[in-house]
N, C-alpha and C positions, 0 to 999 in steps of 0.2 A: 554118725549117721542119725541117731535119734534127734540130735539138735538140728540137723539139716532138715529132717522131715517136719519138725515142729515149725521152722521158719517158713517152709513151703505151705503148710496148712494155714498159718496166720495170714500170709500174703494172699492166698487164694480166697480166704473168707473176706478179707478187706476188699479185694477186687469185686467179689460178688455183691458186697454191701454197697459199693459205689455205683455199680451198674443198676442195682435194684432201686437205690435212691433216685438216680437219674430218671429211671423209668417211671417212678412214682410222681416225680415233679412234672414230667412230660405229659402225664395222663391225668391223674387225680387233681393235681394242683395247677394245671395249665391256666385256667381262668384267673386264678389269684395272681400268678406271676406276670400274666399278660397285663393285668391292671397296674401292677407295680411298675412295669416297664413303661407303660403309657404315661404314668405320672412323672417318671424320671427323664424321659426323652422329650426334648423340645422340637419344634418344627425346624426343618432345614432352612438355613438362611443363605441367600445368595451373597457372594462377596464381589463387589464391583472391582474391576481392574483399573489401573491408572490409564487414563486416555493419553494417546500419543501426542507429542508436540508437533506444532507446525513451525518450520524454520524458514528463514530467508535464504537466499542463495549463498550468503557467506556465513550461515550458521547462527544468526541472531534469532532469538525466540520471538515469534509473532503471535503464538497462542500456546498456552501451557496449562496444565492442571495443577491446582494448588488446593490444599485442604482448607475447609472452612468448618466452623463449629456452631452449634446452637447449644447453649448452656442452660441447665435446669437444676432444680433443688428438690430433693426428696425429704420432706419434713417428718416422715415416719421412721426414718433410719437413724441409728445411733443411740437411741434411748435417752435416759435422764442425763447421762454425762454430756452428750452432744447438746441437749437443750440448755444446760447450764452454761456451757461454753458459748453457745449462740447468743444468749442474753448478755453475756459479758463482752463479747467482741462485735456486737451488732453495729455500734457506732463506727468502729474501725473498718468494718466491711463496707458500710455505706459511703464513708469518706473515700475509700479506695475505689469503689465502683464509680463514684462521681469523678474522680481523677481520670479514670479510664474512659468513661462515657459521660462527658460533660453536658450532653443534651438533657440529662436528668439530674436534678439536685439530690443531695444526700437525704433530704426529707422525703422526696418522692420515692427514692429507693427504699427507705425505711418503711413507708406506707405500703409500697408494692410487695415487699418481702413479708411483712407481717400479715398482709392479706392472704398470702399463700400458706403461711404457717397456721393460721386460724381457720382456714377453709374446711368445711365439713364435707367429706366425700359421701358417695351414695351408700356405702356400707356403714356409715355412721362414724367412721374414724375421723379424728381431727388432724388436719395437715394434708396438703396436696402432695402426691408422690411424684409429680412431673410438672413442677411450677417453673415457667420460663423466667430466668433471671434477667435476660435481655431479649428483646423481641426480634432482633435481626441476627443474621449469621455474622460471625466474626472471623478474622484471619488468625493464623497460627500465633503470630507475635502477641496479639491482643489476648488470645486464649491463655498463653503462658503467663501473662501479667495477672489475669483473673485467678489463675491457680495458685499464685503466690499469696493471695489474701488469706487472713485468718479463717479457720474452719475449712475453707475450700482447699487448703493445702494438706488436709488430712486424707486418709484413704477413702475410696468411694463408699465403702460400707460403713465407715465411721462417721463421715461428714454428711452424706446424702447428696453431695455435689456430683453430678454426672452430666454427660454430654452426648450429642449426636454428631457424627463426623460426616461431612459431605465432600465430594470432589467438585470444585468450582473451576470454571474456565477463566483464565486471566490473559489479557492482551497487553503486554508491556508497552506497546506503541499506541495504545488507545484505539482510536477509530481509523488509524492508517490502514488503507486497503481492506476496510471492514467487510464490504460486500463480497470481496473475492476470498479473503481468508475464511469468512463465515461467522455466523452468530449462533449461539446456543440459547435455547429456551432455559427456563429456570433450573432444570436439572442437567446434569452433565451428559446424559444419554439422549438428548433431544436436539439434534442439529437442525438448524433452520434453513441455512443457505450456504453458498460458497463451497470451498474445499472441505469444510467441516461436514457438509452433507454429502458431497460427491464421494469422499473417501471415508465415510463414516464407518463402514465395516472394517477397514484397516486400522483406523484410529481408535475405535472402541475397544478392541481386544475381546476376551472371552471371560464371562463371569465364572467365579469359583463357587464352591459349595461348602458350607460349614454346618456341622451339627452342634447344637448347644445341649449339653447334658449336665445334670446336677450330680455332683460327686462330693460327698462330705460337706453338704450345705453350701457348696460353691458351684457356680456355673462355669463349666469348661467348654471352650471352643475346640471342637475336633474337626480338623480340616480333612475333607474327603477329596475335593478337587481344588487344587490351587488355582487362583485367577491367572490369566495370561494377559499381561499388559499390552496395550496397543502399540503399533509401530509409529515412529516419527516420520513425517513427510518433509522433504526438503523442496521448497518451491523455487521458482525462478525469480521471485520478486526481490529487487534490490531496495533496501530500506531508504537509502539516501536518494535514489532516483524517484522512488514513490513519493517521498516527502517533497522533493523539488517539484514534481509534476503537480501535486495537490496544491501547493502554495501558489504556483504560477497560475493555475486554472482559477482558483477562488479569488485571487486578487483581481483578475480580469473580469470575472463575473460580478464583482461588487461595484465596479465603476458605474457611475450614474448613467452614462451614455449606453452602457451595455445592459446592466440590470437583468442578467440572464436567469431564466427559470431552471435550466438544466445544463450541465456541462459534462463532457466526457473527454478523457485523455488516455491514450494507450501508447506505450513505448515498447518496441519490440526489437530484439537482436536479429540482425539480418540473416546471418548464416544458420542459426539454430532455430529461429522462431520463438525463442524464449521471451516471455512477456516480463519485462523488467519493472514496469509500472502500469497500473490500470486504475484510473480514478473515475468515480461516478458520483457527481455532486448534484443535489437537487435543493431548490429553495424550499424551506419548510414554512409552516404557517407563521412562525415567530420571526421570519425574515432571515434566519441563519441558514447556512448551507451544511448539508450532511449527506452521507451515503445512505439512501433509503432503498434504491433499486439498482441492480447491476445493469444499467442501461447500455453499457458498452457491448454486451452480448445479447441483449433482449429487445432493445428499442429499434425496431425496424421502421424506416421511413424512406421517403424519396431522397436520395443522397445529394441531388443537385449536380453542380458542375464537376465535382471530383469524379463523376461517372464518365465524363467526356473522354477521359484518358482511355478507358476501356473501349469506348466506341471507336476512337481513332486507331487504337492498337489493333483492333479486329480488322479494320479497313487496310491498314498498312501491312499487316501480316498476310492478308488474303491477296495483296498486290492489285487491288481493284482501282487504286487511285493513280492516274497517269502522272508520272514524275514524282510520286510519293509526296514528301513534305513540300516540294516546290510548286505543287499544283495550286493555281490561283483561284480564289473564290470571290465572286462579286457580291459582297454583302450590302452594297449600296449605302443608303443613309441610315441603316440599322433597323429597318422594318421590312419584312418580306412575308408575303402570303404563302401559307403552306396548307393546301387542300381546304381552303375556306376559313382558316384561322390565321391570325397574325402572329408571326414569330418576331420577337424584338431582342436586340442587344441592349446591354445595360446603359450604353451611351447613345441611345437612339435620339434623345433630345438634343444631343450635340453633333448630330450629323452622321453617326456611325463610323465604321472603319473602312468603308469603300472597298477597294481590292486588297485582299490579304491572302497569303499562302496558308497551307495546312498547319505548318509549325506555328505561325503567328496566331492562328485561330485558337490554339491552346494557350499561348502566352497571354492573350488578352481575354480569354474565355468567351469567345464569340458563340452565342447560341445559334445564330444564322449559319455561321461557317460550319459548325459541327453537324447540325441537322441537315443542311444542304448536301454535304458529302454523303451521309448515310442514306438519305432519301433518294439521292440520285443513283447511287451504285447498288443499293439493296432494295429499292422500292418494288422492283419486279419479283423479287424472291426474298421477302423479309425473314423467312425461316432460316436462311443462311446466316443472317446477322445474329439471330438468337442462338444458333449453334456456335457461332464465333464467340459470343459472350460466355457461353459455358466452357468453351475451349480455353479461353484465357483465365478462367477461374474466378471471375467476379461473382458468379452465382454458386460457387462450390459449397457443399455442405461440409463444414469443418469438423463435425463430430466432436465437439468440445466436451471435456469431462465435467463441465460445470452445469448444474441443473439450472434451467431457465434459458439456455441458448436457443435462439430461433434462427433457423436457416433462411437464406435469402429467397425472395420470390421474384423470379424472372419470368415474365409472361410468355406463353406460347402463342403462336399464330393460330387464332381460332375465330373464324368469321361466321360460324353457324350456331354458336351458343346464344341462349336467350339471357344469360347473365351479363348485365351491362358492364360490370366490373372486369369481366374477362374477355369481352368482345374486342376483337382486333379491327379497328377502323383505319382509315387512311391517315389520320393524324397520329396514330399510336407510334409509328416508327420514328418520325422526327422528334416527337416530344420524349420518347423513351431514350433517344440517343443523347439527350442533354440531362438525363438523371431523373426524369419523371416516369410515372407509371411502373415503377419498380419498388421493391421494399427490401432494403439492405441495412443490416446492423453495422455499427462502426468497426467491429472486430473483423468483418469480412472485407471491408474497404482497406483497412490497414494491412491485412494479409495479402491482398492483391498488389498493393504498392510495394510491399516487402519483396514479393516475387520479382518485380521489376528491378528493385535494388540488388537482388540476389542473382542477377543475370538470367532470369527467367525461371528459376527453380522455386516452386511454391512450397513453403514449409507450413506444417500445421502449428498453430499457436500452442506453445508448451507452457504449462503452469507448474508441473511437478517433475523433478529430475530423478528422484530416487526415494526409496523407503529405507529407513535405518532403524535397527533395533539393537540395543545394547552396544552401540558404537560400531556395528557392522552393517554394511549394505546388504540388504536381503533381496532387493529388486531395483532395477534401473529402468527409467523411461527414456530411451534414446530419442533424438529428434526424428520426426516423421515427415517424409517427403510426400506431399499430396500430388504434385505434378512435377515431373523432371524438367519440363520446359513448357511454359505457357505460350510462347511464340518463338519465331526464329531469332537466332542470336543477333543478326543485323537489325531486326526490328526492335529488339530490346535496347540495343545500343542507341538507336535513333531516338527512342522514347526517353531514355535517360538524359540525352542532350537537350531535348525539348523541355523536359521538366526542370533542368538546371537553368534554362533561359527564362522560364516562367518566373523564377525568383530573381534572376539577375537583371532582366529587362522587361518583365511582364507585370502582372497584377499581384504577384507574390513577394514584392520587395520587402514588405514588413517582416517576412519570415527570415530574411538574411541576417546573420549576426552582425552586430554593430562594429565589432573589431575586425571583420573581414579575415579572421584567422583561418576560417575554413568555409567551404562552399556548401550550399543547401540546394536540394532539388525537390520540387513538389508542385501541388496544384491547389488552387483555391476553390471554394464552393459556396454558393449562396442560393438557397432554395426556399420557396414559399411552402409552408406546411398546411395541408388540408385540415379543416376542422372536423368535429365528430360526425358531421353530415356529409363529408367528402367534398366540401366547397372550399374555395380559396379567398373569397371576397366578402364573407359575412363578418362585419365588424372590423376590428383591427387585425392586420395581417401578422401572422407569426412566421418566423424565419428559422431555418436550420443552417447555421454557418459552420463551415468546416475548412480545415487545411490538412492535407495529407502529403507526406513527403519523407525524405531520408537524408541522412548526413553522415560523414562528409560526402559530398556529391561525387568526388573523384575516387573514393574508396569507401563505399557505404558500410557503416557499422550498425547504425540504428535507423529504424523506421518509426515514424510517429504520426498519429492523427489526433487532432483537437477538434471537438465539435461543441457548439453552443446553440441553445434554443432560446430565443428571445421574442418579445412581442414589439412590433412597431419599428420605425426607423430611428436612427441610422442602423444599417445592417450590412456588414462587410465581412466575408469569410477571410479575406486576406488581411484586412485591417484590424480584426478582432481575434479570430482563431489563429491567424498567422503570428500575431504578437506573442501569444502563449507558446506556440511552437518554438519561436526564437528563444524565449527564456529557458525553455526546457533544453533545447539543443546547446545553448551556451553553458548552462549549468552542468550538463552531462559531459561535455567536452572539457570543461574546466577541471573536472574530477580526474581527468587523465593527464593533466599537465605534470611534467616531471619536476620534482622539487629539489633535486640534488644539484649543487653548483656544477659539478663535473659534467652533468647531462646537458646543461644549457650553455656551456662555455664554447665560444667560437675559437677554434684552434688557430685561425688565421689572423686574429686581432689581439692587441695587448689586453691583458686582464689585470692590470695594476690600477686599482681604484684611486680616484682623486681624494686627497686628504685635506680637509679644511683646517684653518687655524684653530688651535685649542690645545688640549692636553695631549701631547705627543706620546706620552706613556700609554694612554688608552689606544691610540691609533696603532702604535707599534705592536701592542698585544693582539689586536685584531688581524693586522697584516701577518703576524707570525703564525696565527692559527690558520690562515689561508695559504701558508707556505710561501709567502712573499717577503722580500726584503723591505724593512721599514725605510720610508723615504721622508723627506721634508715636506711640509705642507705646500701644496701648489699655491703659489702666490702668497706665501706666508708673510705676514707683516714683520717689520724689523723688531728684533727683541731688544728689550731695554733692561737696564740694571735694576737691581732690587729696589733702589730708592727712587726710581722714576715711574711715572704713570705709564702703563703699557697701552699699546694700541690693540683694542679688542674688537674692532670692526670686523664683521664677517663671522665672528664666533657665535655659538649658541649661548643661551643664557647661563647655563651651568658653568661652562669654561670661562666666560667673561667675569662672572661673579667670583670664581675661584682666583683668577688673576688679580682682581682688584683687592679682594679681602686679604690675600696673602701679603699685601703691602700695607695693611692696616686701614684701608679705606672702606667706607660704607657705600652700598649700591641701591639705587631705586630703579626698578624695571618699568618701562612704559611700552605696552604692546606685547607682541609675541613674534617668534621667528628668530631671525639672525639680527645681530647688532648692526644698525645702520649708521649711528653716530653716537658720540659720547660728549658729555658736558665739559669734562676736563681734558684738555688737549694731551695727546700722547707725548712723552718726553719731558714733561714738566716734573718738578719735584713732587713726589707723593707725600702729602701731609696726612699723618695718622688721624683718623676720625673724620676726614673730609668726605662729603657726600658727592658721589658722581652719578648723574642721571644717564641711563643707557636707553636710547630710543631704538626700538626694534623696527623691522621693515613691515610688520603687519600690525 
């Protein structure tokens, strides 16, 4: 018991001493320890997360975050030992830096580094503490090469070599779909446009928080809040289709007769509304073409004749035209007065189209035919026509997720306003029906045509399909239906047939594929563009050329619009924009061609290929791989004994030379292709060393 009480007393006194000391520190020494704490604790430092990637529809990286570094030297760290090593290895360091950065010579590196080592700071110390070794950011591979150099490969506190790390945005496909994918300003957290800006909050993630504290003369990073990396977004863009559309558009824009100022191409999947390619090209001051503005969603202008489809669709759907497409219009010689103004067809100098029906009106893009129908059947109540345009979706607000989208402007009937730009006159209706006095961006036009291709169902253009994080889908963006049906089913079917005829027998022939492997449906458009003062005839006329359509016409899979803005003649929507459309359509359909022999074999015909004269061992090998029995060469020449000159006519050069040289003869080839004749007749004695001239068919 005495020992027990002794232990209790000692522990009690120890506890009282601890509590007393703590109370003393909290009161009497509070200011002192607060000062110590302030000296040891550094400011909180935000830790940026990794920005999410932007992926194509098949998972290819279109934008990703990569580390970049700026490298520095602290010439006050390391003491005498480091200084001695520096002087010893300076030549090796400069030679190594010159190999990595050839823009500067080793002498320039030596001068630059010595300037930093001898610099006098404001405190009077010699040597800069944050001297840049290289003026620009470098990637990780370059950074690792620099760290291998003498002195730099030592620890940070021994060598003085240190760095700043940045997250940089990298686009593996360069400028491909640049305005849609988006551009970042100098820092990673400053999105400028496109999906980078529209989905910035999801791509950015959340910053973490780190406290830096000095412990035993070392700075330790204590994580309080870990950073949350941004999510990846999967787009609808197809890299192959995007590249195809971009090349086709730029090649046409560069042609001397075109010399376009601006070009737009949009490729959309019919059933889903997925935008597979979107190109926005503009001629820069240096004459090159680049994506500077997302004109496909922001450039509103008078669309021209592609708008006629909406006008006729409204009239057909309302049932106001007697006999529908068979209704005959008297266009005369291509010039008709409309409420005091002259309406002209493009061929008015050649006598016009005379009497044509409604279907033919669209096929030949007759201004008179379209405006006459709309003015005749809606002139007494133009508001019904405007309501019809909104019903068929040509003026639909698509509510796109991309910043910069401008919804269409479809004029209302207003005869009381004092604003001349909004006043509805008698000439407004006929000119509006052919694509003037409206403001529509290409994305709205292609969405409207896509609805026709889709049986009347209008889909919202989709650019992003899902969000992915750590390999798991965290959110999906399903296709959105804007209108279940823009017109009656029979009206849509009627319009699909008319648009197919526009390409097969109308002004859109240049859009038809040369191979005729599939059919195309669409409509041409050629419109004059008003200048900055709202006029059309001041100086050289500017044109907006377009072709909008879908393919294959009998089972639509893709809708496409191509627009070109150019100055002066020649100007043809079908002959210029239609050609780009054709190249895009042919390229897209070619990607879907089956490549397996079994998929293209005709089961009703013989599949044994012809075998030409030559090395039968090689042909037997190929036939065996195809699962076919080796046969003799069709029309094979008579074989000759080893001592006789063989007949090599019809053979390729390799087989012919082989047959001659195996008999000890020499060969001289003239031309290329297959052997047409030989200088030494077949069947004669083969003399060793004799020269035989072989004449090819090309």
